[in-house]
C-alpha positions as a Python dict, from the first residue, in 0.01 Angstrom:
ca = {
    (1, 'M'): (0, 0, 0),
    (2, 'G'): (-347, -149, 34),
    (3, 'E'): (-621, -63, 281),
    (4, 'K'): (-525, -349, 512),
    (5, 'D'): (-164, -227, 519),
    (6, 'I'): (-275, 128, 595),
    (7, 'I'): (-496, 9, 881),
    (8, 'E'): (-213, -200, 1026),
    (9, 'Y'): (19, 100, 1004),
    (10, 'I'): (-243, 317, 1176),
    (11, 'D'): (-278, 56, 1451),
    (12, 'G'): (98, 68, 1511),
    (13, 'L'): (100, 447, 1522),
    (14, 'V'): (-197, 453, 1762),
    (15, 'A'): (-17, 210, 1994),
    (16, 'E'): (296, 426, 1987),
    (17, 'E'): (91, 741, 2047),
    (18, 'R'): (-81, 582, 2347),
    (19, 'D'): (253, 473, 2489),
    (20, 'L'): (404, 819, 2450),
    (21, 'R'): (97, 987, 2602),
    (22, 'A'): (97, 746, 2896),
    (23, 'R'): (465, 815, 2961),
    (24, 'S'): (407, 1188, 2932),
    (25, 'T'): (159, 1181, 3221),
    (26, 'L'): (387, 970, 3439),
    (27, 'D'): (734, 1108, 3386),
    (28, 'G'): (705, 1372, 3118),
    (29, 'L'): (876, 1340, 2783),
    (30, 'V'): (1221, 1444, 2674),
    (31, 'D'): (1251, 1666, 2366),
    (32, 'E'): (1304, 1372, 2130),
    (33, 'E'): (992, 1198, 2261),
    (34, 'R'): (782, 1512, 2225),
    (35, 'A'): (907, 1548, 1868),
    (36, 'R'): (825, 1184, 1798),
    (37, 'L'): (475, 1226, 1942),
    (38, 'R'): (420, 1523, 1711),
    (39, 'E'): (546, 1320, 1413),
    (40, 'V'): (314, 1032, 1504),
    (41, 'E'): (17, 1270, 1524),
    (42, 'I'): (97, 1411, 1181),
    (43, 'R'): (142, 1066, 1025),
    (44, 'L'): (-190, 955, 1173),
    (45, 'D'): (-364, 1254, 1016),
    (46, 'Q'): (-204, 1167, 682),
    (47, 'C'): (-295, 798, 707),
    (48, 'W'): (-658, 866, 797),
    (49, 'D'): (-678, 1110, 505),
    (50, 'L'): (-526, 851, 269),
    (51, 'L'): (-774, 590, 388),
    (52, 'R'): (-1066, 831, 332),
    (53, 'Q'): (-939, 911, -17),
    (54, 'R'): (-911, 542, -106),
    (55, 'R'): (-1259, 466, 23),
    (56, 'A'): (-1409, 761, -165),
    (57, 'L'): (-1240, 655, -489),
    (58, 'T'): (-1367, 299, -442),
    (59, 'E'): (-1718, 420, -363),
    (60, 'F'): (-1733, 611, -689),
    (61, 'G'): (-1589, 331, -900),
    (62, 'D'): (-1240, 474, -936),
    (63, 'D'): (-903, 314, -867),
    (64, 'P'): (-813, 350, -496),
    (65, 'S'): (-443, 337, -582),
    (66, 'K'): (-482, 690, -722),
    (67, 'A'): (-500, 819, -364),
    (68, 'T'): (-185, 993, -247),
    (69, 'V'): (-41, 1098, 85),
    (70, 'R'): (-106, 1469, 114),
    (71, 'P'): (128, 1716, 287),
    (72, 'A'): (90, 1749, 662),
    (73, 'D'): (-23, 2110, 648),
    (74, 'E'): (-306, 2007, 417),
    (75, 'V'): (-446, 1729, 638),
    (76, 'E'): (-340, 1843, 983),
    (77, 'D'): (-623, 1853, 1234),
    (78, 'Y'): (-875, 1757, 964),
    (79, 'R'): (-1208, 1665, 1112),
    (80, 'S'): (-1485, 1487, 926),
}
């Protein structure tokens, strides 16, 4: 998966997150939707982390394909 693919995937997740959050303020979410929102949040954290890893590897002349998706508990709520 290249950087462009990761960004497109992030865009899709962000759109889904916005939709779920908008629905949560209007009607509330059922359990499955709340679980999906949580999953989307975790995947976004992982994708942003992967993108940062790839960019750092590129910046230092290494192969960006060496970047890996890290476990959720490792990247969750990471702030730069």
